[in-house]
C-alpha positions in Angstrom: -81.5 83.8 77.0 -82.5 82.3 73.6 -85.4 79.8 74.1 -83.4 77.2 72.0 -80.7 77.2 74.6 -83.0 76.6 77.5 -82.9 73.3 79.4 -85.9 71.3 80.7 -86.6 69.4 83.8 -87.5 65.8 83.7 -90.4 64.5 85.9 -87.8 63.0 88.3 -86.2 66.4 88.7 -89.5 67.9 89.7 -90.0 65.0 92.1 -86.7 65.6 93.9 -87.4 69.4 94.1 -90.8 68.7 95.5 -89.4 66.2 98.0 -87.1 68.9 99.4 -90.1 71.2 100.0 -92.2 68.4 101.5 -89.4 67.3 103.8 -88.9 70.9 105.1 -92.5 71.2 105.8 -92.5 67.8 107.5 -89.8 68.8 109.9 -91.6 72.0 110.8 -94.9 70.1 111.4 -93.0 67.6 113.6 -91.6 70.3 115.8 -95.0 72.1 116.0 -96.5 68.9 117.5 -93.6 67.5 119.5 -92.3 68.6 122.9 -94.0 71.8 124.2 -95.7 72.4 120.9 -94.1 75.9 120.6 -96.4 77.3 123.4 -93.8 79.5 125.0 -91.5 82.3 123.6 -88.5 80.4 125.0 -89.3 77.3 123.0 -90.3 79.2 119.8 -87.5 81.7 119.8 -84.7 79.9 121.6 -85.4 76.2 121.3 -85.5 76.1 125.0 -81.7 76.5 125.0 -81.4 72.8 124.5 -79.6 72.3 121.2 -76.2 70.4 121.0 -73.2 71.6 119.0 -73.7 69.5 115.9 -77.1 70.8 114.7 -76.1 74.4 115.8 -72.9 74.3 113.7 -74.7 72.9 110.7 -77.3 75.6 111.1 -74.6 78.2 111.3 -73.2 76.9 108.0 -76.6 76.8 106.2 -77.4 80.4 107.4 -74.2 81.7 105.9 -74.2 79.5 102.8 -77.1 81.1 101.0 -78.1 80.7 97.4 -76.2 84.0 96.8 -72.9 82.1 97.7 -73.7 79.0 95.7 -74.3 81.0 92.5 -72.1 84.0 93.2 -68.8 82.3 94.1 -68.6 80.2 90.9 -69.6 83.2 88.8 -66.9 85.4 90.5 -64.1 82.7 90.0 -65.2 82.1 86.4 -65.0 85.8 85.6 -62.0 87.0 87.8 -60.0 84.0 88.8 -59.3 82.4 92.2 -58.2 85.6 94.1 -61.5 85.4 95.9 -60.4 82.1 97.5 -58.1 84.0 99.9 -61.2 84.9 101.7 -60.7 81.6 103.5 -57.7 83.2 105.3 -60.1 85.5 107.2 -62.1 82.5 108.6 -59.4 81.9 111.2 -59.7 85.2 113.2 -63.2 85.6 111.9 -64.4 82.6 113.9 -61.8 82.5 116.8 -62.8 86.0 118.0 -66.5 85.2 118.2 -65.9 81.9 119.8 -63.6 83.3 122.7 -64.8 86.8 123.1 -68.3 87.4 121.8 -69.9 84.1 122.9 -68.6 84.2 126.5 -69.9 87.7 126.9 -73.3 87.2 125.3 -74.0 83.7 126.6 -73.3 84.5 130.2 -75.7 87.4 130.1 -78.6 84.9 129.3 -80.2 87.3 126.8 -82.5 86.4 123.9 -81.7 89.2 121.5 -78.1 90.2 120.8 -79.2 93.8 121.0 -80.3 93.5 124.6 -76.5 93.6 125.3 -76.5 97.2 123.9 -79.0 98.3 126.5 -77.1 96.6 129.3 -73.9 98.2 128.1 -75.1 101.6 126.9 -78.8 102.5 126.8 -82.2 101.7 125.4 -81.8 104.2 122.6 -78.6 102.4 121.4 -80.4 99.1 121.6 -83.3 100.3 119.5 -81.0 101.8 116.9 -79.0 98.5 116.7 -82.2 96.6 116.3 -83.7 98.8 113.5 -80.4 98.7 111.7 -80.4 94.9 111.8 -84.0 94.7 110.6 -83.3 96.9 107.6 -80.2 94.9 106.6 -82.0 91.5 106.9 -85.1 92.5 105.1 -83.1 93.8 102.1 -80.8 90.6 102.1 -83.9 88.3 102.4 -85.2 89.7 99.0 -81.9 89.0 97.5 -81.8 85.4 98.8 -85.3 84.6 97.5 -84.9 86.2 94.1 -81.5 84.9 93.1 -82.2 81.2 92.7 -85.7 81.9 91.1 -84.1 84.2 88.6 -81.3 81.9 87.7 -83.7 78.9 87.3 -86.1 81.0 85.1 -83.2 82.3 82.9 -82.1 78.7 82.0 -85.2 76.5 82.3 -88.0 78.9 81.7 -89.4 77.9 85.1 -91.9 80.7 86.2 -89.9 83.1 88.3 -92.6 84.3 90.6 -93.8 80.7 91.0 -90.4 79.8 92.3 -90.4 82.9 94.6 -93.8 82.0 96.0 -92.7 78.3 96.6 -89.7 79.3 98.6 -91.4 82.1 100.6 -94.6 80.2 101.4 -92.9 76.9 102.4 -90.4 78.8 104.6 -93.1 80.9 106.2 -95.1 77.8 107.1 -92.4 75.7 108.8 -90.8 78.7 110.5 -94.2 79.9 111.8 -95.4 76.6 113.2 -92.1 74.9 114.2 -90.1 77.8 115.7 -86.3 77.8 116.0 -86.0 74.0 116.5 -87.7 73.5 113.0 -85.3 76.1 111.5 -82.2 74.4 112.9 -83.2 70.9 112.0 -84.3 71.9 108.5 -81.0 73.6 108.2 -79.2 70.3 109.0 -81.1 68.5 106.3 -80.7 71.4 103.8 -76.9 71.5 104.5 -76.5 67.9 103.4 -78.5 68.6 100.2 -76.3 71.7 99.4 -73.0 69.7 99.6 -74.5 66.8 97.7 -75.6 69.1 94.9 -72.4 71.0 94.6 -70.3 67.7 94.5 -72.5 66.3 91.8 -71.9 69.2 89.5 -68.1 69.1 90.1 -67.7 65.5 89.5 -69.8 65.4 86.3 -68.3 68.7 85.1 -64.8 67.4 85.5 -65.6 64.2 83.7 -67.3 66.0 80.8 -64.5 68.5 80.5 -61.8 65.9 80.0 -60.6 65.1 83.5 -58.7 66.9 86.3 -55.6 67.5 84.3 -57.4 69.0 81.4 -59.3 71.3 83.7 -56.0 72.3 85.3 -54.3 73.0 82.0 -57.2 75.2 80.8 -57.5 77.3 84.0 -53.8 77.7 84.2 -53.3 78.8 80.6 -56.4 81.0 81.0 -54.9 82.8 83.9 -57.6 81.9 86.5 -55.2 80.7 89.1 -54.2 83.8 91.1 -51.1 84.3 93.1 -50.9 86.4 96.3 -51.6 90.0 95.4 -50.0 92.1 98.1 -51.0 95.4 96.6 -51.9 97.6 99.6 -54.2 99.8 97.6 -57.7 99.8 99.3 -59.4 100.6 96.0 -58.4 97.3 94.5 -61.4 95.1 94.4 -59.8 91.8 95.6 -56.2 91.5 97.1 -54.8 89.5 99.9 -55.4 92.4 102.2 -59.0 93.2 101.2 -60.0 89.5 101.5 -57.7 88.4 104.4 -58.0 91.4 106.6 -61.1 93.1 105.4 -62.8 89.7 105.4 -62.1 89.3 109.1 -64.4 92.2 109.8 -67.0 90.9 107.5 -67.0 87.5 109.3 -67.1 89.2 112.7 -70.2 91.2 111.6 -71.8 87.8 110.6 -70.7 85.5 113.4 -70.1 88.1 116.2 -73.0 90.5 116.2 -75.6 89.3 113.7 -78.8 88.1 115.4 -79.3 85.2 113.0 -76.0 83.7 114.2 -75.9 84.9 117.8 -79.5 83.3 118.3 -78.0 79.9 117.5 -75.2 80.3 120.0 -77.7 81.3 122.7 -79.9 78.2 121.9 -77.0 75.8 122.8 -77.4 73.9 126.0 -74.1 75.3 127.4 -71.4 77.9 126.6 -69.0 75.0 125.8 -71.4 73.6 123.2 -71.8 77.1 121.6 -68.0 77.4 121.4 -67.6 73.9 119.9 -70.2 74.6 117.3 -68.1 77.6 116.0 -65.0 75.3 115.8 -67.0 72.8 113.8 -68.1 75.5 111.4 -64.5 76.3 110.3 -63.7 73.2 108.2 -67.2 73.2 106.7 -66.9 76.9 105.6 -63.6 76.1 104.0 -65.0 73.2 102.2 -68.0 75.2 101.0 -65.7 78.0 99.7 -63.5 75.4 98.0 -66.6 73.8 96.3 -67.8 77.1 95.0 -64.3 78.1 93.6 -63.7 74.7 92.1 -67.1 74.8 90.4 -66.1 78.2 88.9 -62.9 76.8 87.6 -64.7 73.8 86.0 -67.1 76.1 84.4 -64.3 78.2 82.9 -62.5 75.0 81.6 -65.8 73.9 80.0 -66.5 77.2 78.2 -63.3 79.0 77.7 -62.9 80.3 74.2 -66.5 79.8 73.3 -68.7 82.8 72.4 -72.1 81.3 73.1 -74.9 83.6 74.0 -75.2 82.5 77.6 -71.6 83.1 78.2 -71.9 86.5 76.6 -74.7 87.3 78.8 -74.3 90.4 81.1 -75.6 88.4 84.1 -72.9 85.8 85.0 -75.2 84.4 87.8 -77.5 83.0 85.2 -74.5 81.6 83.4 -73.7 79.4 86.5 -77.2 77.9 86.3 -76.8 77.3 82.6 -73.5 75.5 83.3 -75.1 73.2 85.8 -78.1 72.3 83.6 -75.7 71.8 80.6 -73.4 69.4 82.7 -76.3 67.4 84.2 -78.5 67.2 81.2 -79.4 63.7 80.4 -78.7 62.5 83.9 -82.3 62.2 85.4 -82.5 63.4 88.9 -79.2 65.3 89.1 -80.5 68.7 87.7 -83.3 68.3 90.3 -80.7 67.6 93.0 -78.8 70.8 92.3 -81.9 72.9 92.1 -82.8 71.4 95.5 -79.3 72.4 96.7 -79.9 75.9 95.5 -83.3 76.2 97.0 -82.1 74.5 100.2 -79.6 77.4 100.6 -82.3 80.0 100.1 -84.7 78.3 102.5 -82.0 78.0 105.2 -81.0 81.7 104.9 -84.5 83.2 104.9 -85.9 80.9 107.6 -83.1 82.1 109.8 -83.9 85.6 109.0 -87.7 85.2 109.7 -87.0 83.8 113.1 -84.3 86.2 114.1 -86.5 89.2 112.9 -89.4 88.0 114.9 -87.1 87.6 117.9 -85.6 91.1 117.8 -89.0 92.7 117.1 -90.6 91.0 120.0 -87.7 91.4 122.5 -86.4 94.8 121.6 -89.5 96.7 120.4 -92.7 95.1 121.7 -91.9 93.5 125.1 -90.4 96.7 126.6 -93.6 98.6 125.8 -95.9 95.8 127.0 -94.2 94.1 129.9 -97.5 92.7 131.2 -98.2 90.6 128.0 -99.1 87.0 128.7 -96.8 84.2 127.6 -99.6 82.7 125.3 -100.2 86.0 123.6 -96.5 86.8 123.2 -95.9 83.4 121.5 -98.9 83.9 119.2 -97.5 87.4 118.3 -94.0 85.9 117.6 -95.7 83.5 115.1 -97.5 86.4 113.5 -94.3 88.4 113.2 -92.6 85.5 111.4 -95.5 85.3 109.0 -95.4 89.1 108.5 -91.7 89.1 107.7 -92.2 86.3 105.2 -94.7 88.4 103.3 -92.4 91.3 103.5 -89.5 89.1 102.0 -91.7 88.3 99.0 -92.3 92.0 98.4 -88.5 92.7 98.6 -87.9 90.0 96.0 -89.8 92.2 93.5 -87.3 95.0 94.0 -84.1 92.9 93.9 -84.0 92.6 90.1 -83.2 96.4 89.9 -79.7 95.8 91.3 -77.1 95.7 88.7 -74.0 94.2 90.4 -73.4 90.4 90.8 -75.4 89.0 93.6 -72.3 88.1 95.6 -71.1 91.6 95.5 -74.5 93.1 96.4 -74.8 90.8 99.3 -71.4 91.5 100.8 -72.0 95.3 100.2 -75.2 95.0 102.3 -73.4 93.2 105.1 -70.5 95.8 105.0 -72.7 98.9 104.8 -75.1 97.9 107.6 -73.5 95.0 109.5 -70.2 96.8 109.9 -71.6 99.7 112.0 -73.5 97.3 114.2 -70.3 95.3 114.7 -68.7 98.6 115.7 -71.2 99.1 118.5 -70.4 95.7 120.0 -66.6 96.3 119.7 -67.0 99.7 121.3 -68.9 98.2 124.2 -66.9 95.1 124.8 -63.4 96.5 124.5 -63.6 100.1 125.7 -65.1 100.4 129.1 -65.1 104.3 129.2 -67.3 104.5 126.0 -70.8 105.8 126.8 -74.2 105.9 125.1 -73.7 109.3 123.5 -70.5 108.2 121.9 -72.1 104.9 120.7 -75.0 106.8 119.0 -72.7 109.4 117.4 -70.4 106.6 116.1 -73.3 104.6 114.7 -74.7 107.6 112.9 -71.4 108.7 111.5 -70.5 105.2 110.3 -73.9 104.7 108.6 -73.7 108.1 106.9 -70.1 107.6 105.6 -70.5 104.0 104.4 -73.8 104.7 102.7 -72.2 107.6 101.0 -69.4 105.5 99.7 -71.7 102.6 98.7 -74.3 104.7 97.0 -71.5 106.7 95.3 -69.9 103.5 94.0 -73.3 102.4 92.5 -74.0 105.8 90.9 -70.5 106.2 89.4 -70.1 102.5 88.7 -66.5 102.5 89.8 -66.4 99.6 92.2 -66.6 96.8 89.6 -63.7 95.0 88.0 -63.6 94.0 84.4 -63.7 90.2 83.9 -60.6 88.5 82.6 -60.6 87.4 78.9 -62.6 84.2 78.4 -59.9 82.7 76.2 -58.2 79.4 77.3 -54.9 81.1 76.3 -54.5 84.6 77.7 -51.8 86.9 76.2 -50.5 88.2 79.6 -48.5 85.3 81.0 -47.3 87.4 84.0 -50.7 87.1 85.7 -49.6 84.4 88.0 -46.7 86.5 89.2 -49.0 89.4 90.3 -48.1 89.0 93.9 -44.7 90.4 93.0 -45.5 92.3 89.8 -48.4 94.6 90.5 -47.3 97.6 88.4 -50.4 99.5 87.6 -50.7 100.9 84.1 -54.4 101.8 83.9 -55.6 105.2 84.7 -56.9 105.6 88.3 -59.9 107.6 89.5 -59.2 110.7 91.5 -61.0 112.9 94.0 -64.3 111.7 95.1 -64.3 108.9 92.6 -61.3 107.4 94.2 -63.1 107.6 97.5 -66.1 105.7 96.0 -63.7 103.1 94.5 -63.0 101.7 98.0 -63.2 97.9 97.7 -66.6 96.6 99.0 -64.6 94.1 101.1 -63.3 97.1 103.3 -66.9 98.4 104.0 -67.2 96.4 107.3 -63.8 97.4 108.5 -64.3 101.1 107.5 -67.7 101.4 109.2 -66.6 99.4 112.3 -63.5 101.5 112.9 -65.5 104.7 112.3 -67.9 103.7 115.0 -65.1 103.0 117.5 -63.0 106.2 116.8 -65.9 108.5 116.7 -67.5 106.8 119.7 -64.4 107.1 121.8 -63.8 110.7 120.8 -67.4 111.7 121.6 -67.2 109.7 124.9 -64.2 111.6 126.1 -65.8 114.9 125.2 -69.1 114.1 127.0 -67.6 112.4 130.0 -66.3 108.8 129.9 -68.0 106.1 132.1 -66.2 105.1 135.2 -65.7 101.5 136.2 -68.5 101.5 138.7 -70.9 102.7 136.1 -70.4 99.8 133.7 -72.6 96.8 134.0 -70.6 93.9 135.2 -70.1 91.2 132.5 -70.6 93.5 129.5 -66.9 94.3 129.0 -64.3 91.8 127.9 -61.3 92.3 130.2 -58.5 92.5 127.5 -57.3 96.1 127.9 -56.1 95.6 131.4 -53.8 92.8 130.1 -52.6 94.7 127.1 -51.8 97.8 129.2 -50.2 96.0 132.1 -47.2 98.3 132.0 -49.2 101.3 133.0 -49.4 102.4 136.7 -52.3 100.9 138.5 -54.0 104.2 139.1 -53.9 105.1 135.4 -54.9 101.6 134.4 -57.9 101.7 136.7 -58.9 105.1 135.2 -58.8 103.7 131.6 -59.7 100.1 132.0 -62.6 98.1 133.5 -60.9 95.5 135.6 -64.1 93.7 136.6 -63.6 90.1 135.4 -65.9 88.6 132.7 -68.7 86.8 134.3 -68.3 88.5 137.7 -71.6 88.3 139.4 -73.5 91.4 140.7 -73.0 92.4 144.2 -74.7 95.1 146.3 -71.9 97.7 146.0 -72.0 97.3 142.2 -75.7 97.7 141.6 -76.7 100.0 138.7 -78.4 103.3 139.2 -82.2 103.0 138.5 -82.4 106.0 136.4 -79.9 104.6 133.9 -81.4 101.2 133.4 -84.8 100.3 132.0 -87.0 97.9 134.1 -86.4 95.2 131.5 -82.7 95.7 131.7 -82.8 95.4 135.5 -84.8 92.2 135.1 -82.0 90.9 132.8 -79.4 91.9 135.3 -81.2 89.9 138.1 -81.5 87.0 135.7 -77.8 87.3 134.9 -76.8 87.3 138.6 -79.0 84.1 139.2 -77.4 82.2 136.3 -73.7 83.1 136.4 
């Protein structure tokens, strides 16, 4: 960006930004010294399972609402219109299913890592594969979360990019390492408030400077940024009602159903009821967050439509969002600093959640099974060391993120779809299909990862997954845009062959990979010998097939469906064979029997 167009921070802005970092550190220090002083793994990793629904719900929001979303959603709406807003339709099922299926199963097992479920249901090999897949996904995503706000701030204000990266990374490492999950959750509560305040400030000032609500509406309407319901069933269309409303359900399930960062918060709640209530409280907040991002994009379009200034002509629309914010808040001391604090709050909340969850799965899934005699004090110290290690790794990944060419929002959702979708498929295979076995689960996971990575890498290499932005003019020539729900006649040339396969919308990646795991897993399970009801660990299957197939004869239903009710305690006739379960899994089963 031209240096003459760069904005500058006032001393008050730096003060507000510094206050955010200081407050986050103070919360971490408080929880390091209060209570049990993070001396046990249960306290450090699970907050002693003592959290109420309000902080858990706000932490769930903060973990999801990263800097990627705060910058990416306005940029998406500015360039392509409000079609992305239909993602909100997926929040209904995307949160109801975790609340009433995933949480009851996982919470009643009293596990620490979500992937311990995979060993109880399948085998240790499946658990390790799920854990390694999650680690890869999260490490890549962390780099994106750290680099995005630092790059945007640098592009507009000239603020040193690696100075910002180090500030985020070091502060987050310190309070996560010393304060554990309680510090992460309570800093998320504080940072959520800062995020909403920063976004509201930009919208209010932006609307006022653009000429009022009616003027904003006139410009976005005439500029064709208000999208109708696009019912085009073509899965290669980037955003339609189906890709967002249906494909988005699988994306939400991969985030709120099987992702350790979110599951760990459910498991830290003081009761299952509190965990379920926290998910219900997330729903309106996520809708509000999506609305704020979309409205910011519309106000940004209304402010700049028809202009051909260099920042708007920039190839990176994520930097344009930051330029808009600084342009709107210029001359209002403190408000630019508030938005930057909002942006960095989102980054801190996301990566602190990642540090803690990565330390958890590494300890519980990879280290403890190999060193079962490790003392509690040494295990807690090692957990803190792991959080520190992943913090340093996050900084390293930030250096690689600038090589990605797509918008940050699209890159982030691709990562979740390509890696989170197959892991979701493992959980769905285990919870809903009692005859699925470990061989089928491993075959399904491998097939899904191979296929979705083929599609994802192919789309990047051939550059066919993107969509051209709409014209920046306030008066678009095509006035039928708002009728696209009924008039989606395609006149442009379409890719064919492999290019069409690579053109699959990134919003379908989660669904495509999840269903691949399920279908391949079931097929291989039947070939290799399906599990019988007595071989399935009680409490690991959600009893829905028995109700759905109630019309079948009892003999056939028993052959196909596990009729053991959810939460059924272990009894002597139902004990698991010792050669199938690891010592740690048997310990978990005993713990489960005691607590249910």
